[in-house]
C-alpha positions, 0 to 999 in steps of 0.5 A, a space after each residue: 376404444 370407447 363406445 356409446 358416445 365416448 363412454 366405456 361400456 360395463 362401467 358405472 356411468 357418471 352421476 350429475 346433480 340435477 341442478 348443475 350440468 357441465 355447460 352450466 359450470 363452464 358458463 359460470 366459470 367463464 363469467 367468474 374469470 372475467 369478473 376476477 380479471 376486472 377486479 385485478 385491474 380495478 386498483 389501477 383506476 383512480 378517483 371515484 370512478 373506480 366504484 362506478 366501474 366496479 358497479 357497472 361491470 359487475 352488474 353487467 356481467 351478472 346480467 349476461 351470466 344469468 341470461 346464458 346460464 339459465 339455458 342449462 339449468 334444470 330449476 325452471 320447474 321443480 317438485 318433490 315428495 316422500 312416498 312409499 312406492 313399488 321399486 321394480 317391475 314384476 316385484 312386490 317389493 316397496 321402498 321408502 324414498 324421496 322422488 324429485 322432478 326438475 324441469 329445464 328448458 331442454 329436458 327433465 331430471 328425475 331423482 330417486 333417493 331412498 330414505 335410508 339410501 340402503 334398502 333391499 340390499 341396494 343403494 337407491 340413489 338415481 338421477 336420470 336426465 331426459 332431453 328434448 332439445 333440438 337434435 335429441 330424441 326423447 322417446 329413444 332415451 325413454 326406450 333406453 331407460 326401459 332396457 336398463 330396468 330403471 326403478 318404477 318411479 323414474 319410469 313412471 314420471 319419464 313416461 308422463 313426458 313422452 310424446 305418445 303420453 295422453 297427458 301432453 306434457 311433452 308437447 307443452 313443455 318442449 314448445 315452452 322451452 324452445 320459445 323461452 330459449 330463443 327469446 333468451 338468446 335474443 336478449 343476450 344479443 341485445 345485452 352485448 349491444 347495450 354494453 357497446 352503446 353505453 361505452 359510446 357517446 350514445 347513451 339513449 340507444 344504450 338505454 333502449 337496448 337495455 330495455 329491449 334486453 329486459 323485454 325479451 327476458 320477460 318474454 321468455 318468462 311468459 313463454 314458460 309460464 304459459 304451461 301453467 294455464 294448461 291442466 296437467 296430469 296428476 303425478 301419483 306415486 303410491 298414496 302421494 301426489 307430486 306437485 311442481 312449482 316454479 324454481 330458482 331459475 324462473 324467479 332469477 330470470 324474472 328479477 333480471 328482466 325487471 332489473 334490465 327494464 328499470 336500468 334502461 328506463 333510468 338511462 332514457 329518463 336521465 337522457 331527456 331530463 338531465 343529460 349533463 348528469 347522465 354524461 357525467 355519470 357514464 364518463 366519470 373516468 374521462 372527467 377525472 382525467 380531464 380535470 387532472 390535465 387541467 391542473 397540470 396545465 395550470 401549474 406549467 402556465 403559472 411557473 415564474 421561470 416560464 415568465 422570466 424566460 419569456 420576457 427575454 428579448 434576444 436581438 442580433 446585430 451585424 457590423 459591416 
């Protein structure tokens, strides 16, 4: 029998790295399985169309995986510093540690790692996650952290993001995360639509859907970047100040949006300037099969035995 969301009481809780989560790993594994399945059937594709399908499928899977995976990444805004700070409340003990802040679309990760890890007869290695997704209560999670008696640096940074904090970080980051997440899900829907349309004889609409995918992906970037226009509270620990900057998830999403726009513009431009070249590029495998069928047909028609038997004229006569 388990308590507290299915976790055994009085046992150490599972530790999670700040940049990874279980949903993120599931998304990566699903898209890797799709890519591996395609690579298994790739040798069965003949001719030059093999490389065309390789680039097309892997590039499309990368775009889809990136759009979904960044929802669960805590690398949208990151910061870290080494400092000498107080360790626990009502104690004069100080520790030398590295403090890290990782902000995602649905919450924050705060890490505290001692340098060295063993100090004050303890192992100083903390990683705490606080959610503000829909259906989650950030203030309640912060209250539970107070009851646990977490170290001062973790509680200090977590308190800056509470709804009651005068800094306003909670409201700004939460709204930016919600808008960015919503626009990314819309981009994912248009990505699915673009794959379907590019597989049909309507490349123009497929290119437009790809451009829309890139547009909504960039909208998510603009939504999250809006927080940089608001003056943030200084995050001071000891004599040092923690400064945040955009992380890997932010820049990869920006690159994906630009890539989708460029690919969509290329498809639309080729549709109007060189439609035959675009049709040849998108239907390369079909043309290979058609040319093979023509060669087989010509072999049958040029068979001399076919002509020989075709020249015979059989007549039937009846004598009464």
